PAGU-703223 format. One record per residue: residue number from 1; x negated, y, z of N, C-alpha, C in turn; chain. Coordinates in steps of 0.02 Angstrom, whole numbers, plus 50000, padded with zeros to 5 digits. Layout:
BEGIN
 num    nu    nv    nw   cau   cav   caw    cu    cv    cw cadena
 NUM     X     Y     Z     X     Y     Z     X     Y     Z      A
...
***
This chain:
BEGIN
 num    nu    nv    nw   cau   cav   caw    cu    cv    cw cadena
   1 49958 49940 50000 50000 50000 50000 49956 50062 50000      A
   2 49973 50111 49959 49933 50172 49954 49941 50215 50017      A
   3 49890 50254 50033 49895 50298 50091 49945 50354 50078      A
   4 49966 50386 50132 50011 50443 50125 49976 50499 50088      A
   5 50016 50537 50052 49990 50590 50008 49987 50656 50046      A
   6 49933 50693 50035 49927 50761 50058 49930 50807 49997      A
   7 49983 50845 49991 49989 50893 49935 49953 50957 49956      A
   8 49897 50970 49923 49854 51026 49944 49880 51095 49922      A
   9 49931 51098 49879 49958 51162 49857 50032 51155 49845      A
  10 50072 51176 49892 50145 51175 49887 50169 51246 49901      A
  11 50199 51278 49852 50227 51345 49863 50288 51340 49910      A
  12 50311 51397 49933 50368 51398 49980 50426 51357 49951      A
  13 50455 51314 49992 50504 51266 49967 50575 51278 49990      A
  14 50588 51327 50032 50655 51336 50060 50703 51363 50006      A
  15 50768 51350 50013 50816 51367 49961 50818 51440 49940      A
  16 50800 51486 49986 50802 51557 49968 50752 51575 49913      A
  17 50702 51532 49901 50651 51548 49850 50674 51532 49779      A
  18 50726 51494 49771 50748 51478 49703 50765 51541 49664      A
  19 50801 51588 49694 50819 51650 49659 50757 51690 49640      A
  20 50706 51687 49683 50644 51723 49668 50609 51694 49606      A
  21 50607 51629 49602 50578 51597 49542 50618 51614 49479      A
  22 50683 51612 49484 50725 51628 49427 50713 51701 49405      A
  23 50707 51746 49452 50695 51816 49436 50627 51827 49404      A
  24 50576 51794 49429 50508 51801 49402 50504 51774 49331      A
  25 50535 51717 49320 50535 51687 49252 50572 51732 49203      A
  26 50629 51758 49224 50668 51802 49180 50630 51867 49166      A
  27 50596 51895 49216 50561 51958 49207 50505 51953 49156      A
  28 50475 51894 49151 50417 51885 49107 50436 51851 49041      A
  29 50494 51821 49038 50515 51788 48977 50471 51729 48960      A
  30 50449 51691 49010 50405 51634 48998 50444 51569 49005      A
  31 50423 51517 48968 50460 51453 48968 50438 51407 49024      A
  32 50433 51433 49084 50412 51393 49141 50473 51357 49170      A
  33 50464 51291 49182 50518 51252 49212 50502 51238 49285      A
  34 50553 51238 49326 50545 51219 49396 50592 51161 49411      A
  35 50577 51125 49464 50617 51066 49482 50686 51086 49505      A
  36 50737 51054 49477 50806 51069 49495 50844 51007 49520      A
  37 50814 50948 49512 50846 50887 49537 50856 50892 49612      A
  38 50915 50879 49637 50931 50893 49707 50883 50861 49756      A
  39 50861 50800 49742 50818 50765 49789 50744 50778 49777      A
  40 50729 50827 49733 50658 50842 49719 50647 50916 49711      A
  41 50694 50957 49736 50689 51028 49728 50689 51062 49796      A
  42 50711 51125 49799 50709 51165 49860 50750 51132 49915      A
  43 50726 51142 49977 50759 51110 50034 50741 51147 50098      A
  44 50784 51142 50148 50766 51170 50213 50712 51125 50244      A
  45 50681 51149 50297 50622 51115 50323 50637 51044 50348      A
  46 50695 51035 50380 50711 50968 50404 50724 50920 50347      A
  47 50757 50943 50295 50770 50901 50237 50704 50884 50202      A
  48 50659 50933 50197 50595 50920 50166 50555 50870 50207      A
  49 50556 50877 50272 50521 50829 50315 50548 50758 50305      A
  50 50614 50751 50301 50644 50686 50289 50624 50658 50221      A
  51 50622 50701 50171 50601 50681 50104 50529 50657 50105      A
  52 50486 50692 50140 50416 50673 50145 50409 50604 50177      A
  53 50447 50592 50230 50446 50527 50262 50468 50471 50215      A
  54 50519 50487 50176 50548 50437 50131 50500 50416 50076      A
  55 50464 50464 50046 50424 50448 49987 50349 50443 50002      A
  56 50329 50454 50065 50259 50444 50082 50215 50504 50074      A
  57 50239 50563 50092 50199 50623 50092 50179 50638 50164      A
  58 50115 50637 50178 50092 50648 50246 50097 50722 50265      A
  59 50075 50766 50220 50071 50837 50238 50076 50880 50176      A
  60 50101 50941 50187 50102 50993 50135 50058 51050 50159      A
  61 50014 51073 50115 49974 51133 50128 50007 51190 50090      A
  62 50024 51243 50127 50065 51297 50101 50027 51363 50099      A
  63 50015 51391 50039 49988 51459 50036 50031 51506 50077      A
  64 50000 51549 50117 50037 51589 50165 50015 51662 50162      A
  65 50064 51707 50161 50051 51779 50159 50114 51817 50175      A
  66 50106 51880 50193 50162 51927 50200 50171 51963 50133      A
  67 50232 51964 50108 50244 51999 50044 50240 52075 50055      A
  68 50206 52111 50011 50202 52184 50019 50270 52217 50008      A
  69 50279 52275 50037 50343 52311 50032 50360 52330 49961      A
  70 50308 52342 49920 50319 52364 49851 50316 52307 49801      A
  71 50328 52245 49824 50323 52187 49780 50374 52191 49724      A
  72 50351 52174 49663 50398 52167 49607 50415 52093 49599      A
  73 50461 52075 49554 50483 52005 49552 50428 51953 49538      A
  74 50371 51976 49512 50318 51929 49495 50262 51927 49547      A
  75 50266 51965 49599 50213 51967 49650 50208 51899 49684      A
  76 50149 51869 49681 50142 51800 49704 50160 51791 49778      A
  77 50145 51840 49819 50159 51832 49891 50233 51818 49906      A
  78 50277 51835 49859 50348 51820 49868 50361 51744 49868      A
  79 50313 51706 49843 50323 51634 49835 50282 51594 49885      A
  80 50250 51629 49931 50213 51597 49984 50257 51589 50046      A
  81 50232 51550 50094 50267 51540 50157 50241 51592 50207      A
  82 50285 51627 50240 50265 51678 50288 50228 51645 50347      A
  83 50177 51679 50374 50140 51650 50431 50185 51631 50489      A
  84 50237 51671 50504 50281 51654 50559 50317 51588 50548      A
  85 50340 51575 50487 50372 51511 50472 50322 51454 50478      A
  86 50261 51467 50453 50210 51415 50456 50196 51395 50528      A
  87 50190 51444 50572 50178 51429 50642 50235 51387 50672      A
  88 50297 51407 50657 50356 51373 50684 50359 51301 50660      A
  89 50349 51290 50595 50354 51223 50568 50297 51179 50592      A
  90 50238 51207 50596 50180 51169 50620 50189 51145 50691      A
  91 50219 51188 50732 50231 51169 50802 50286 51117 50807      A
  92 50338 51124 50765 50394 51077 50768 50377 51010 50737      A
  93 50332 51010 50688 50315 50949 50650 50239 50943 50647      A
  94 50207 50926 50702 50133 50925 50703 50103 50880 50649      A
  95 50054 50908 50615 50018 50870 50564 50052 50867 50496      A
  96 50112 50896 50489 50149 50889 50426 50147 50952 50382      A
  97 50140 51010 50412 50137 51073 50375 50078 51114 50400      A
  98 50036 51136 50353 49978 51177 50371 49972 51233 50320      A
  99 49937 51286 50339 49934 51346 50297 49867 51358 50265      A
 100 49868 51387 50206 49810 51414 50172 49819 51490 50171      A
 101 49772 51526 50198 49777 51599 50202 49767 51629 50133      A
 102 49819 51658 50105 49815 51690 50039 49782 51758 50047      A
 103 49722 51764 50018 49683 51824 50030 49696 51878 49978      A
 104 49678 51939 49998 49685 51999 49956 49616 52031 49948      A
 105 49581 52019 49892 49514 52046 49884 49512 52121 49873      A
 106 49570 52152 49861 49573 52224 49851 49575 52262 49918      A
 107 49584 52226 49973 49595 52258 50038 49531 52271 50077      A
 108 49473 52252 50047 49410 52265 50081 49405 52230 50148      A
 109 49371 52262 50196 49359 52231 50260 49424 52221 50300      A
 110 49475 52262 50288 49539 52251 50321 49567 52182 50302      A
 111 49560 52165 50238 49584 52100 50215 49545 52043 50246      A
 112 49480 52053 50255 49439 52001 50286 49460 51992 50359      A
 113 49472 52048 50394 49492 52043 50464 49560 52007 50471      A
 114 49606 52022 50426 49672 51989 50430 49664 51914 50419      A
 115 49623 51896 50370 49613 51825 50357 49578 51791 50416      A
 116 49529 51825 50445 49493 51797 50502 49540 51784 50561      A
 117 49586 51830 50573 49633 51822 50629 49677 51760 50619      A
 118 49700 51749 50558 49741 51690 50545 49701 51625 50552      A
 119 49639 51626 50530 49598 51565 50535 49583 51545 50607      A
 120 49595 51590 50654 49587 51572 50724 49643 51526 50748      A
 121 49697 51522 50709 49755 51481 50727 49748 51411 50697      A
 122 49764 51360 50737 49755 51291 50715 49795 51273 50653      A
 123 49851 51308 50640 49893 51288 50584 49867 51312 50517      A
 124 49813 51351 50516 49783 51374 50453 49718 51337 50442      A
 125 49713 51304 50384 49657 51258 50372 49613 51278 50313      A
 126 49625 51335 50283 49583 51356 50227 49604 51423 50200      A
 127 49566 51447 50150 49583 51508 50114 49610 51491 50046      A
 128 49648 51537 50018 49682 51525 49954 49678 51588 49912      A
 129 49662 51579 49848 49658 51635 49801 49707 51623 49744      A
 130 49756 51668 49738 49797 51667 49677 49760 51710 49626      A
 131 49715 51679 49591 49663 51713 49552 49688 51767 49506      A
 132 49741 51752 49470 49762 51798 49417 49798 51860 49443      A
 133 49816 51859 49506 49845 51920 49535 49793 51976 49539      A
 134 49728 51957 49539 49676 52006 49554 49630 52019 49495      A
 135 49634 51977 49442 49592 51986 49382 49518 51994 49400      A
 136 49495 51950 49444 49425 51948 49464 49399 51877 49454      A
 137 49342 51868 49421 49313 51801 49416 49291 51777 49484      A
 138 49279 51713 49490 49263 51684 49555 49198 51710 49585      A
 139 49153 51734 49542 49090 51760 49568 49091 51836 49577      A
 140 49150 51866 49579 49155 51938 49590 49134 51955 49662      A
 141 49101 52012 49669 49076 52031 49735 49131 52038 49788      A
 142 49192 52056 49766 49246 52065 49815 49265 52000 49851      A
 143 49249 51942 49822 49265 51879 49853 49212 51856 49904      A
 144 49151 51882 49897 49096 51855 49938 49107 51862 50013      A
 145 49136 51916 50037 49150 51919 50110 49198 51864 50133      A
 146 49244 51845 50090 49291 51792 50107 49256 51724 50105      A
 147 49211 51714 50057 49173 51652 50055 49130 51647 50118      A
 148 49101 51703 50139 49062 51703 50201 49106 51686 50261      A
 149 49167 51711 50260 49214 51695 50314 49230 51621 50314      A
 150 49240 51592 50255 49253 51520 50251 49194 51480 50279      A
 151 49133 51502 50264 49074 51469 50291 49073 51474 50367      A
 152 49089 51532 50393 49088 51543 50466 49138 51498 50501      A
 153 49197 51489 50471 49250 51450 50503 49250 51376 50482      A
 154 49207 51358 50435 49204 51289 50413 49266 51265 50377      A
 155 49295 51310 50335 49356 51292 50298 49344 51298 50223      A
 156 49383 51263 50182 49376 51267 50110 49412 51328 50081      A
 157 49398 51340 50016 49431 51392 49978 49464 51359 49917      A
 158 49530 51368 49911 49568 51341 49855 49586 51398 49809      A
 159 49574 51389 49744 49590 51442 49696 49619 51414 49632      A
 160 49666 51453 49603 49693 51433 49538 49639 51445 49485      A
 161 49626 51394 49446 49578 51398 49391 49613 51384 49326      A
 162 49589 51416 49273 49620 51406 49208 49663 51465 49188      A
 163 49711 51452 49144 49754 51506 49118 49806 51526 49169      A
 164 49828 51588 49165 49881 51612 49210 49948 51583 49188      A
 165 49995 51580 49234 50061 51556 49218 50109 51611 49197      A
 166 50086 51673 49200 50128 51730 49182 50093 51775 49133      A
 167 50122 51833 49122 50094 51879 49072 50043 51926 49105      A
 168 49989 51894 49129 49932 51929 49157 49869 51895 49131      A
 169 49811 51929 49133 49751 51902 49102 49730 51835 49131      A
 170 49702 51792 49088 49681 51725 49108 49605 51718 49117      A
 171 49566 51761 49085 49494 51751 49082 49462 51745 49151      A
 172 49491 51779 49201 49463 51776 49269 49465 51706 49298      A
 173 49506 51663 49269 49513 51595 49294 49465 51545 49263      A
 174 49416 51567 49225 49368 51521 49195 49333 51482 49251      A
 175 49335 51415 49248 49305 51375 49302 49231 51387 49312      A
 176 49195 51405 49259 49123 51415 49265 49105 51471 49313      A
 177 49153 51514 49330 49140 51568 49376 49123 51545 49446      A
 178 49137 51481 49462 49122 51455 49529 49049 51434 49535      A
 179 49012 51434 49481 48944 51408 49481 48899 51443 49533      A
 180 48896 51510 49530 48853 51546 49577 48879 51543 49649      A
 181 48943 51553 49662 48966 51546 49731 48952 51477 49760      A
 182 48959 51424 49720 48946 51357 49745 48873 51347 49764      A
 183 48829 51380 49728 48758 51377 49745 48743 51418 49807      A
 184 48770 51478 49810 48754 51524 49865 48785 51500 49930      A
 185 48848 51476 49926 48883 51453 49986 48888 51377 49984      A
 186 48831 51345 49990 48828 51273 49980 48865 51234 50034      A
 187 48879 51266 50092 48915 51232 50146 48990 51241 50141      A
 188 49014 51280 50091 49086 51291 50081 49112 51245 50027      A
 189 49168 51212 50040 49200 51172 49988 49249 51216 49949      A
 190 49244 51212 49883 49288 51250 49838 49331 51201 49799      A
 191 49395 51217 49793 49442 51175 49755 49468 51215 49696      A
 192 49448 51194 49636 49473 51224 49574 49541 51192 49558      A
 193 49594 51230 49565 49661 51201 49557 49686 51206 49485      A
 194 49743 51175 49474 49779 51177 49410 49737 51147 49353      A
 195 49693 51100 49370 49649 51063 49323 49601 51107 49284      A
 196 49605 51173 49292 49563 51217 49252 49587 51227 49181      A
 197 49646 51200 49165 49672 51203 49096 49677 51275 49072      A
 198 49657 51290 49009 49636 51245 48955 49562 51229 48955      A
 199 49526 51249 49008 49454 51237 49012 49440 51178 49058      A
 200 49474 51122 49045 49468 51064 49089 49397 51037 49089      A
 201 49366 51031 49031 49298 51005 49028 49249 51049 49066      A
 202 49260 51115 49063 49218 51162 49101 49227 51150 49176      A
 203 49289 51139 49196 49302 51124 49267 49269 51059 49288      A
 204 49274 51008 49246 49242 50944 49263 49167 50951 49267      A
 205 49138 50995 49226 49066 51006 49230 49046 51036 49297      A
 206 49087 51082 49322 49072 51113 49388 49081 51061 49444      A
 207 49133 51021 49440 49147 50972 49492 49093 50918 49492      A
 208 49071 50899 49432 49019 50849 49427 48951 50874 49449      A
 209 48939 50938 49439 48874 50968 49456 48866 50981 49531      A
 210 48918 51009 49562 48913 51033 49631 48946 50984 49680      A
 211 48910 50962 49731 48942 50918 49780 48996 50952 49820      A
 212 48997 51019 49821 49047 51057 49860 49102 51087 49817      A
 213 49110 51064 49755 49164 51087 49712 49209 51027 49695      A
 214 49274 51037 49704 49324 50985 49692 49375 51011 49642      A
 215 49414 50964 49616 49467 50982 49567 49534 50962 49596      A
 216 49584 51006 49586 49652 50991 49606 49698 50994 49545      A
 217 49751 50954 49546 49793 50947 49486 49858 50987 49489      A
 218 49868 51029 49541 49932 51064 49550 49956 51096 49486      A
 219 50021 51092 49475 50058 51119 49418 50053 51075 49356      A
 220 50011 51023 49357 50005 50978 49300 50017 50906 49323      A
 221 50077 50878 49310 50091 50810 49329 50048 50761 49289      A
 222 50039 50700 49313 49992 50653 49283 50000 50642 49209      A
 223 50060 50643 49182 50068 50630 49111 50043 50687 49067      A
 224 50023 50744 49098 49994 50799 49060 49918 50803 49069      A
 225 49887 50755 49103 49815 50756 49112 49780 50735 49047      A
 226 49724 50767 49033 49685 50751 48974 49651 50683 48983      A
 227 49630 50654 48927 49593 50591 48930 49527 50598 48967      A
 228 49494 50655 48959 49431 50667 48995 49444 50669 49070      A
 229 49498 50701 49091 49514 50705 49162 49530 50635 49188      A
 230 49568 50597 49151 49585 50529 49173 49523 50486 49181      A
 231 49477 50491 49133 49415 50452 49138 49375 50473 49199      A
 232 49375 50538 49213 49338 50564 49270 49368 50538 49336      A
 233 49434 50541 49341 49468 50518 49402 49455 50444 49414      A
 234 49454 50405 49361 49446 50332 49367 49373 50311 49374      A
 235 49326 50357 49360 49256 50338 49360 49212 50383 49403      A
 236 49173 50427 49371 49125 50467 49408 49157 50517 49456      A
 237 49221 50532 49446 49254 50581 49487 49292 50552 49546      A
 238 49285 50488 49560 49317 50460 49619 49289 50497 49680      A
 239 49333 50525 49720 49311 50563 49778 49304 50637 49765      A
 240 49323 50661 49704 49315 50732 49689 49379 50765 49664      A
 241 49434 50729 49658 49496 50756 49630 49554 50741 49678      A
 242 49598 50791 49688 49656 50782 49732 49721 50800 49696      A
 243 49773 50764 49713 49839 50773 49682 49878 50828 49718      A
 244 49903 50875 49678 49945 50928 49706 50003 50943 49659      A
 245 50048 50988 49680 50108 51000 49640 50116 51073 49617      A
 246 50095 51121 49657 50117 51190 49647 50193 51192 49645      A
 247 50224 51151 49689 50297 51150 49695 50324 51221 49695      A
 248 50379 51234 49659 50425 51187 49625 50410 51174 49552      A
 249 50348 51192 49530 50331 51179 49460 50330 51103 49448      A
 250 50303 51066 49496 50306 50993 49495 50338 50971 49560      A
 251 50384 50924 49555 50415 50897 49615 50375 50838 49643      A
 252 50385 50823 49706 50346 50769 49737 50366 50701 49710      A
 253 50430 50688 49701 50451 50625 49671 50426 50620 49599      A
 254 50432 50675 49564 50411 50678 49493 50337 50659 49487      A
 255 50295 50689 49529 50223 50676 49526 50208 50603 49542      A
 256 50239 50576 49594 50226 50507 49614 50250 50458 49561      A
 257 50307 50472 49530 50332 50428 49476 50283 50426 49418      A
 258 50258 50484 49399 50211 50488 49343 50144 50456 49361      A
 259 50123 50464 49423 50060 50434 49445 50064 50358 49442      A
 260 50120 50330 49462 50128 50257 49462 50118 50228 49392      A
 261 50135 50266 49341 50130 50242 49272 50058 50238 49247      A
 262 50011 50268 49284 49941 50270 49261 49903 50205 49276      A
 263 49927 50166 49324 49895 50103 49342 49822 50113 49361      A
 264 49809 50161 49404 49741 50174 49427 49718 50119 49475      A
 265 49653 50109 49478 49624 50063 49527 49638 50090 49597      A
 266 49646 50047 49647 49662 50070 49715 49614 50122 49742      A
 267 49549 50114 49731 49501 50162 49757 49513 50232 49730      A
 268 49525 50236 49664 49537 50301 49633 49603 50331 49656      A
 269 49655 50290 49662 49720 50314 49682 49719 50338 49755      A
 270 49686 50299 49798 49683 50318 49869 49647 50384 49878      A
 271 49593 50394 49840 49556 50457 49845 49598 50515 49821      A
 272 49633 50505 49766 49675 50557 49736 49731 50579 49782      A
 273 49762 50531 49816 49820 50546 49858 49800 50579 49924      A
 274 49755 50549 49960 49741 50575 50026 49668 50578 50046      A
 275 49627 50534 50017 49558 50529 50038 49518 50593 50028      A
 276 49525 50624 49970 49487 50684 49955 49513 50743 49997      A
 277 49578 50750 50001 49606 50805 50041 49585 50800 50114      A
 278 49583 50740 50141 49561 50731 50210 49488 50750 50218      A
 279 49447 50731 50170 49376 50749 50172 49366 50824 50169      A
 280 49408 50859 50131 49399 50931 50121 49432 50971 50178      A
 281 49492 50953 50198 49530 50993 50247 49527 50965 50318      A
 282 49500 50905 50326 49497 50875 50392 49559 50835 50407      A
 283 49560 50806 50466 49617 50765 50488 49673 50811 50513      A
 284 49724 50819 50472 49778 50865 50489 49820 50840 50547      A
 285 49819 50776 50560 49860 50749 50614 49835 50772 50683      A
 286 49774 50798 50685 49746 50821 50749 49757 50895 50760      A
 287 49795 50928 50716 49807 50999 50723 49876 51011 50753      A
***
């Protein structure tokens, strides 16, 4: 039997967020689909917890931030889980919900201080960059204080790599931008999310080169993975790739159904589901 799954990137899942996704998609006119099947879509926290128990999801890692007062329909923070909710759920359901601090590189030292304060709380287990919100490559100087903070607290940094999902520039998401930070901050684990598409091979090169760089599949269910990525997961990349959803872009049942069709070897599947996430984020059951 496969180990329980840790989804390293799950956007806010409560029913009030459905309208926000609909508004953002309409505002940009993009053909993005979100999960609408009742048993695989938005849910209150107790229903989500029951769903996790049913299908074998050990924990959800939730990007967390306060939405700014001047947010427009596409502002990413609208789709994150508020820190107050994260604290409440983590206390009520130990080990099942944990937070990734969504950072703001435009806020200077104030942003670093805010992130540092949250990392003092047990329910926050890493930093998170919604890359395309800031149009900064991964080696931009504005990120370095946050990378230093991650090193100080011994937590990883998760970032969207590849093309943007909306009508904002994509070039900042080139996976190769992690090369210098990975060298400079060798004790920090970096997770390039969203497979790095369309620069998947570039992402695989970074993951293969650096022991502290990992790949996450959020937003791309298994049937959309490239042949190169599949070969990497099954071979040299065992222990370097983790399964995620970017829910509600991918549903948890949807991802697991598609994963079952791949017929991966147990070692590769176990690493993909929980082994890599545990190695990167630690044992969440002890938080």
